[in-house]
One Martini backbone bead per residue (centre of mass of N, CA, C, O) as a GRO file, in nm:
protein
  292
    1MET     BB    1   1.451  -3.207  -4.345
    2ASN     BB    2   1.243  -3.540  -4.343
    3ILE     BB    3   0.989  -3.547  -4.157
    4LYS     BB    4   0.700  -3.756  -4.081
    5PHE     BB    5   0.460  -3.611  -3.909
    6THR     BB    6   0.192  -3.750  -4.006
    7LYS     BB    7   0.281  -4.050  -3.935
    8ILE     BB    8   0.343  -3.973  -3.611
    9SER     BB    9   0.077  -3.845  -3.493
   10ARG     BB   10  -0.049  -4.079  -3.331
   11TYR     BB   11   0.179  -4.069  -3.111
   12THR     BB   12   0.176  -3.769  -3.025
   13ILE     BB   13  -0.123  -3.760  -2.947
   14LEU     BB   14  -0.110  -3.990  -2.741
   15LEU     BB   15   0.086  -3.853  -2.547
   16SER     BB   16  -0.101  -3.622  -2.475
   17PHE     BB   17  -0.331  -3.796  -2.363
   18VAL     BB   18  -0.173  -3.925  -2.132
   19ILE     BB   19  -0.105  -3.664  -1.981
   20ILE     BB   20  -0.395  -3.554  -1.950
   21ILE     BB   21  -0.520  -3.798  -1.806
   22SER     BB   22  -0.325  -3.790  -1.568
   23GLY     BB   23  -0.414  -3.510  -1.476
   24ILE     BB   24  -0.715  -3.574  -1.428
   25VAL     BB   25  -0.665  -3.787  -1.214
   26ALA     BB   26  -0.510  -3.603  -1.017
   27MET     BB   27  -0.743  -3.396  -0.984
   28THR     BB   28  -0.955  -3.601  -0.879
   29VAL     BB   29  -0.793  -3.708  -0.633
   30ASN     BB   30  -0.628  -3.422  -0.525
   31GLY     BB   31  -0.643  -3.186  -0.677
   32LEU     BB   32  -0.565  -2.855  -0.637
   33ASN     BB   33  -0.301  -2.626  -0.546
   34TYR     BB   34  -0.411  -2.369  -0.392
   35GLY     BB   35  -0.363  -2.057  -0.332
   36ILE     BB   36  -0.436  -1.772  -0.170
   37ASP     BB   37  -0.571  -1.630  -0.414
   38PHE     BB   38  -0.803  -1.873  -0.419
   39ALA     BB   39  -0.845  -1.997  -0.112
   40GLY     BB   40  -0.737  -1.822   0.094
   41GLY     BB   41  -0.617  -1.594   0.363
   42ALA     BB   42  -0.302  -1.467   0.470
   43ILE     BB   43  -0.137  -1.140   0.456
   44ILE     BB   44   0.195  -1.057   0.554
   45TYR     BB   45   0.332  -0.743   0.634
   46ILE     BB   46   0.688  -0.668   0.664
   47ASN     BB   47   0.905  -0.423   0.801
   48ILE     BB   48   1.238  -0.457   0.839
   49GLY     BB   49   1.446  -0.203   0.753
   50GLN     BB   50   1.646  -0.413   0.607
   51GLU     BB   51   1.869  -0.618   0.515
   52TYR     BB   52   1.791  -0.957   0.403
   53ASP     BB   53   1.730  -1.307   0.432
   54ILE     BB   54   1.484  -1.509   0.315
   55ASP     BB   55   1.589  -1.778   0.442
   56ASP     BB   56   1.552  -1.691   0.736
   57VAL     BB   57   1.244  -1.674   0.726
   58ARG     BB   58   1.200  -1.969   0.633
   59ASP     BB   59   1.327  -2.094   0.885
   60ILE     BB   60   1.114  -1.986   1.078
   61ILE     BB   61   0.874  -2.123   0.948
   62ASN     BB   62   0.983  -2.417   0.982
   63SER     BB   63   1.026  -2.412   1.299
   64ILE     BB   64   0.692  -2.375   1.346
   65GLY     BB   65   0.522  -2.533   1.114
   66ALA     BB   66   0.446  -2.356   0.870
   67GLN     BB   67   0.224  -2.296   0.584
   68ALA     BB   68   0.437  -2.086   0.417
   69GLU     BB   69   0.514  -1.785   0.227
   70ALA     BB   70   0.811  -1.612   0.115
   71SER     BB   71   0.884  -1.266   0.006
   72TYR     BB   72   0.992  -1.011  -0.144
   73ALA     BB   73   0.970  -0.648  -0.072
   74GLY     BB   74   0.995  -0.346  -0.162
   75GLU     BB   75   1.234  -0.132  -0.112
   76ASN     BB   76   1.523  -0.304  -0.141
   77ASN     BB   77   1.407  -0.558   0.000
   78GLN     BB   78   1.283  -0.470   0.317
   79ASP     BB   79   1.045  -0.658   0.270
   80VAL     BB   80   0.777  -0.891   0.366
   81ILE     BB   81   0.585  -1.166   0.233
   82ILE     BB   82   0.324  -1.358   0.395
   83ARG     BB   83   0.167  -1.668   0.316
   84MET     BB   84  -0.130  -1.804   0.485
   85PRO     BB   85  -0.338  -2.012   0.619
   86THR     BB   86  -0.669  -2.009   0.790
   87ASP     BB   87  -0.652  -2.207   1.024
   88GLU     BB   88  -0.664  -2.327   1.343
   89GLU     BB   89  -0.336  -2.234   1.372
   90TYR     BB   90  -0.296  -1.941   1.282
   91LYS     BB   91  -0.275  -1.757   1.533
   92GLU     BB   92  -0.035  -1.898   1.668
   93LEU     BB   93   0.163  -1.893   1.423
   94SER     BB   94   0.163  -1.587   1.364
   95GLU     BB   95   0.265  -1.496   1.642
   96SER     BB   96   0.527  -1.661   1.634
   97LEU     BB   97   0.640  -1.542   1.374
   98ILE     BB   98   0.651  -1.242   1.458
   99ALA     BB   99   0.825  -1.286   1.710
  100ASN     BB  100   1.076  -1.405   1.567
  101ILE     BB  101   1.125  -1.164   1.376
  102SER     BB  102   1.153  -0.955   1.603
  103ASP     BB  103   1.402  -1.083   1.743
  104LYS     BB  104   1.589  -1.056   1.485
  105TYR     BB  105   1.493  -0.735   1.375
  106GLY     BB  106   1.322  -0.533   1.560
  107ILE     BB  107   1.023  -0.515   1.537
  108THR     BB  108   0.700  -0.374   1.522
  109ASP     BB  109   0.364  -0.333   1.503
  110ASP     BB  110   0.391  -0.107   1.276
  111ASP     BB  111   0.542  -0.327   1.071
  112VAL     BB  112   0.256  -0.470   1.072
  113ASN     BB  113   0.043  -0.626   0.814
  114ILE     BB  114  -0.293  -0.764   0.787
  115GLU     BB  115  -0.451  -0.964   0.532
  116MET     BB  116  -0.761  -1.083   0.421
  117VAL     BB  117  -0.843  -1.368   0.211
  118GLY     BB  118  -1.114  -1.467   0.054
  119PRO     BB  119  -1.290  -1.690  -0.144
  120SER     BB  120  -1.427  -1.467  -0.315
  121ILE     BB  121  -1.166  -1.369  -0.444
  122GLY     BB  122  -1.101  -1.637  -0.581
  123ARG     BB  123  -1.355  -1.645  -0.760
  124GLU     BB  124  -1.292  -1.384  -0.909
  125LEU     BB  125  -1.021  -1.473  -1.026
  126THR     BB  126  -1.129  -1.715  -1.181
  127LEU     BB  127  -1.329  -1.561  -1.359
  128ASN     BB  128  -1.118  -1.367  -1.487
  129ALA     BB  129  -0.943  -1.589  -1.608
  130ILE     BB  130  -1.158  -1.713  -1.792
  131LYS     BB  131  -1.218  -1.456  -1.949
  132SER     BB  132  -0.935  -1.404  -2.060
  133ILE     BB  133  -0.905  -1.671  -2.212
  134GLY     BB  134  -1.165  -1.654  -2.383
  135ILE     BB  135  -1.102  -1.387  -2.530
  136SER     BB  136  -0.837  -1.479  -2.658
  137TRP     BB  137  -0.959  -1.706  -2.828
  138VAL     BB  138  -1.155  -1.538  -2.996
  139LEU     BB  139  -0.945  -1.342  -3.121
  140ILE     BB  140  -0.770  -1.561  -3.251
  141LEU     BB  141  -0.986  -1.689  -3.427
  142ILE     BB  142  -1.046  -1.435  -3.594
  143TYR     BB  143  -0.761  -1.383  -3.699
  144VAL     BB  144  -0.709  -1.660  -3.839
  145TRP     BB  145  -0.959  -1.655  -4.014
  146ILE     BB  146  -0.883  -1.401  -4.178
  147ARG     BB  147  -0.589  -1.490  -4.265
  148PHE     BB  148  -0.701  -1.779  -4.346
  149GLU     BB  149  -0.912  -1.989  -4.175
  150LEU     BB  150  -1.130  -2.159  -3.985
  151ARG     BB  151  -0.972  -2.420  -3.954
  152SER     BB  152  -0.714  -2.289  -3.838
  153GLY     BB  153  -0.850  -2.158  -3.593
  154VAL     BB  154  -0.948  -2.416  -3.455
  155ILE     BB  155  -0.670  -2.555  -3.434
  156ALA     BB  156  -0.536  -2.334  -3.265
  157ILE     BB  157  -0.725  -2.371  -3.020
  158VAL     BB  158  -0.661  -2.666  -2.970
  159ALA     BB  159  -0.360  -2.615  -2.910
  160LEU     BB  160  -0.408  -2.427  -2.665
  161ILE     BB  161  -0.563  -2.631  -2.498
  162HIS     BB  162  -0.336  -2.833  -2.487
  163ASP     BB  163  -0.130  -2.653  -2.338
  164MET     BB  164  -0.306  -2.603  -2.086
  165LEU     BB  165  -0.345  -2.904  -2.006
  166ILE     BB  166  -0.049  -2.967  -1.966
  167MET     BB  167  -0.003  -2.765  -1.740
  168PHE     BB  168  -0.220  -2.881  -1.548
  169SER     BB  169  -0.103  -3.165  -1.529
  170PHE     BB  170   0.167  -3.092  -1.394
  171VAL     BB  171   0.042  -2.947  -1.154
  172ALA     BB  172  -0.117  -3.195  -1.047
  173ILE     BB  173   0.107  -3.412  -1.027
  174PHE     BB  174   0.326  -3.198  -0.866
  175ARG     BB  175   0.176  -2.990  -0.681
  176MET     BB  176   0.144  -2.721  -0.788
  177GLN     BB  177   0.077  -2.390  -0.766
  178VAL     BB  178  -0.230  -2.206  -0.782
  179ASN     BB  179  -0.209  -1.880  -0.917
  180SER     BB  180  -0.162  -1.576  -1.056
  181SER     BB  181   0.101  -1.668  -1.199
  182PHE     BB  182  -0.028  -1.899  -1.359
  183VAL     BB  183  -0.219  -1.727  -1.526
  184ALA     BB  184   0.003  -1.557  -1.658
  185ALA     BB  185   0.141  -1.799  -1.795
  186ILE     BB  186  -0.090  -1.882  -1.979
  187LEU     BB  187  -0.115  -1.612  -2.136
  188THR     BB  188   0.175  -1.618  -2.242
  189ILE     BB  189   0.156  -1.890  -2.400
  190ILE     BB  190  -0.068  -1.816  -2.592
  191GLY     BB  191   0.103  -1.598  -2.741
  192TYR     BB  192   0.348  -1.782  -2.814
  193SER     BB  193   0.219  -2.031  -2.956
  194ILE     BB  194   0.068  -1.884  -3.191
  195ASN     BB  195   0.318  -1.794  -3.344
  196ASP     BB  196   0.416  -2.072  -3.446
  197THR     BB  197   0.152  -2.156  -3.582
  198ILE     BB  198   0.139  -1.927  -3.795
  199VAL     BB  199   0.398  -1.998  -3.943
  200ILE     BB  200   0.299  -2.277  -4.041
  201PHE     BB  201   0.041  -2.183  -4.187
  202ASP     BB  202   0.189  -2.000  -4.386
  203ARG     BB  203   0.351  -2.231  -4.519
  204ILE     BB  204   0.111  -2.397  -4.610
  205ARG     BB  205  -0.017  -2.186  -4.796
  206GLU     BB  206   0.221  -2.160  -4.990
  207ASN     BB  207   0.232  -2.467  -5.075
  208VAL     BB  208  -0.052  -2.487  -5.188
  209LYS     BB  209  -0.005  -2.277  -5.414
  210ARG     BB  210   0.244  -2.421  -5.541
  211TYR     BB  211   0.118  -2.732  -5.577
  212GLY     BB  212  -0.162  -2.809  -5.516
  213SER     BB  213  -0.231  -3.128  -5.666
  214LYS     BB  214   0.071  -3.248  -5.666
  215LYS     BB  215   0.016  -3.269  -5.356
  216THR     BB  216  -0.042  -3.379  -5.066
  217TYR     BB  217  -0.127  -3.280  -4.761
  218PRO     BB  218   0.090  -3.433  -4.597
  219ALA     BB  219   0.330  -3.334  -4.772
  220ILE     BB  220   0.288  -3.034  -4.719
  221VAL     BB  221   0.314  -3.042  -4.413
  222ASP     BB  222   0.594  -3.166  -4.393
  223GLU     BB  223   0.741  -2.939  -4.548
  224SER     BB  224   0.650  -2.701  -4.369
  225VAL     BB  225   0.765  -2.797  -4.098
  226ASN     BB  226   1.059  -2.846  -4.189
  227SER     BB  227   1.117  -2.548  -4.294
  228SER     BB  228   1.038  -2.432  -3.980
  229LEU     BB  229   1.201  -2.589  -3.760
  230SER     BB  230   1.453  -2.418  -3.692
  231ARG     BB  231   1.299  -2.169  -3.604
  232THR     BB  232   1.132  -2.295  -3.377
  233VAL     BB  233   1.362  -2.420  -3.207
  234ASN     BB  234   1.546  -2.171  -3.170
  235THR     BB  235   1.341  -1.987  -3.035
  236SER     BB  236   1.259  -2.177  -2.800
  237LEU     BB  237   1.545  -2.234  -2.687
  238THR     BB  238   1.622  -1.947  -2.615
  239THR     BB  239   1.387  -1.898  -2.420
  240LEU     BB  240   1.431  -2.145  -2.236
  241LEU     BB  241   1.714  -2.070  -2.132
  242THR     BB  242   1.633  -1.804  -2.002
  243ILE     BB  243   1.406  -1.908  -1.810
  244THR     BB  244   1.582  -2.117  -1.664
  245MET     BB  245   1.778  -1.912  -1.536
  246VAL     BB  246   1.562  -1.761  -1.380
  247TYR     BB  247   1.478  -2.005  -1.211
  248ILE     BB  248   1.756  -2.071  -1.080
  249LEU     BB  249   1.821  -1.750  -0.984
  250GLY     BB  250   1.560  -1.697  -0.863
  251VAL     BB  251   1.310  -1.633  -0.678
  252GLU     BB  252   1.030  -1.778  -0.563
  253SER     BB  253   0.820  -1.592  -0.708
  254ILE     BB  254   0.946  -1.642  -0.992
  255LYS     BB  255   0.917  -1.953  -1.004
  256GLU     BB  256   0.601  -1.957  -1.015
  257PHE     BB  257   0.621  -1.846  -1.318
  258THR     BB  258   0.855  -2.003  -1.479
  259LEU     BB  259   0.772  -2.303  -1.464
  260PRO     BB  260   0.511  -2.287  -1.637
  261ILE     BB  261   0.657  -2.165  -1.879
  262ILE     BB  262   0.834  -2.406  -1.945
  263ILE     BB  263   0.606  -2.603  -1.995
  264GLY     BB  264   0.462  -2.430  -2.214
  265LEU     BB  265   0.692  -2.415  -2.419
  266VAL     BB  266   0.707  -2.715  -2.478
  267ALA     BB  267   0.407  -2.753  -2.552
  268GLY     BB  268   0.396  -2.538  -2.780
  269THR     BB  269   0.613  -2.660  -2.962
  270TYR     BB  270   0.487  -2.940  -2.990
  271SER     BB  271   0.212  -2.850  -3.116
  272SER     BB  272   0.326  -2.700  -3.364
  273ILE     BB  273   0.470  -2.960  -3.483
  274PHE     BB  274   0.266  -3.228  -3.398
  275ILE     BB  275  -0.044  -3.108  -3.426
  276THR     BB  276  -0.142  -2.888  -3.630
  277GLY     BB  277  -0.060  -3.006  -3.902
  278PRO     BB  278  -0.193  -3.289  -3.888
  279LEU     BB  279  -0.480  -3.178  -3.839
  280TRP     BB  280  -0.500  -3.027  -4.104
  281SER     BB  281  -0.464  -3.279  -4.283
  282ILE     BB  282  -0.705  -3.444  -4.184
  283TRP     BB  283  -0.922  -3.236  -4.247
  284SER     BB  284  -0.854  -3.196  -4.550
  285GLU     BB  285  -0.886  -3.493  -4.636
  286THR     BB  286  -1.185  -3.510  -4.554
  287ASP     BB  287  -1.297  -3.250  -4.721
  288ARG     BB  288  -1.147  -3.159  -4.981
  289VAL     BB  289  -1.033  -2.869  -4.962
  290VAL     BB  290  -0.967  -2.581  -5.131
  291VAL     BB  291  -0.712  -2.372  -5.075
  292LYS     BB  292  -0.669  -2.020  -5.110
   0.00000   0.00000   0.00000
């Protein structure tokens, strides 16, 4: 392959800006769709005591008009967890929900446990999520700085911020739910995306040593990205196919985790190929620094 990635970088970076700006507008207008983990609400644990179909429980939820989520839990999936907001209709809806499930499966009051999650818990989760992401960025910056150079470390963090903003943009535009699974997906993508970026930086370093001043920085970046392109695409495609099948065949709670992962995988692969290399070239051309 001989794709001129540095020449088309203005268009690829512009595409990212368009998606991110659209996401910011969506967040400003509609806000984020926070789940119970962050917004607070009620978590209802019910021991069904037998095998059941989660879709039957969801049909009961829909029949009473509740805005709730149900997922399997417990040993052999014989329990159900229902998360619902504690709005003005909560008491009436929760009583109706439990009564309908009792009529269908014959549960008793001893089989039901309700926990309330307040907004303070959501704030704590948000703070912990920010800390986790911040610490991971700092450690990655130090690692890439030691292994390559500070410039590569900064660009790697910029790429990770790009991937995270793309994920948030899609979540905001399509009103996907922001919960603890989404935070886990972000941390997963941070680890996955930096792997591809390091491979490309490693190839750039090799080619800089090989060609020195015989080739320009854009030419070195283009050759480096092209030479690692098949590895990057094949690795990402294999993971993407696996995660997509998990999303298609998995239960609802798994889908909350895998869908952001799919978005992040695409964003991470895109940034590794179209963002990091060209940014390194632009910075290097500006500073005219000889890379050791």
